[in-house]
C-alpha positions as CSV (number, residue, x, y, z in Angstrom):
1,M,12.1,-3.9,16.0
2,R,15.3,-3.0,14.1
3,C,16.3,-0.6,16.8
4,Q,15.5,-3.3,19.4
5,F,17.6,-5.8,17.6
6,E,20.4,-3.4,17.3
7,T,20.3,-2.7,21.1
8,I,20.3,-6.3,21.8
9,A,23.5,-6.8,19.6
10,R,25.4,-4.5,21.8
11,M,24.3,-6.3,25.0
12,P,26.7,-8.8,26.9
13,E,26.4,-12.3,25.6
14,Q,24.6,-13.6,28.6
15,D,21.8,-11.0,28.1
16,Q,21.7,-11.9,24.5
17,Q,21.2,-15.7,25.3
18,L,18.5,-14.7,27.6
19,V,16.6,-12.6,25.1
20,R,17.1,-15.5,22.5
21,G,15.5,-17.9,25.1
22,V,12.5,-15.6,25.5
23,L,11.9,-15.2,21.9
24,D,12.5,-18.9,21.2
25,A,9.8,-19.7,24.1
26,L,7.3,-17.0,22.5
27,I,7.8,-18.7,18.9
28,F,7.3,-22.1,20.2
29,K,4.1,-21.1,22.0
30,N,2.6,-19.5,19.0
31,Q,3.6,-22.4,16.8
32,A,1.9,-24.7,19.2
33,R,-1.2,-22.6,19.4
34,A,-1.3,-22.5,15.7
35,M,-1.0,-26.4,15.5
36,T,-3.9,-26.6,18.0
37,R,-6.0,-24.6,15.8
38,V,-5.3,-26.7,12.9
39,T,-5.9,-29.9,14.8
40,E,-9.3,-28.6,16.1
41,S,-10.4,-27.5,12.6
42,E,-9.5,-30.9,11.3
43,K,-11.7,-32.5,14.1
44,Q,-14.5,-30.3,13.1
45,L,-14.4,-31.3,9.4
46,A,-14.2,-34.9,10.4
47,R,-17.2,-34.5,12.6
48,K,-19.2,-32.9,9.8
49,D,-18.0,-35.6,7.3
50,S,-19.1,-38.4,9.5
51,K,-22.5,-36.9,9.8
52,K,-22.9,-36.7,6.1
53,G,-21.8,-40.2,5.5
């Protein structure tokens, strides 16, 4: 990745902004997916707890 970032650093500013936008979108997508997994896990735990009590 270091080589890729060095290459990006030599790109015109407009291209760098595009790369940043793509990276931001991918990071956001993965964070949202992780939050969804946590939420689903919490729902499953809540269901198990409600069955016990």
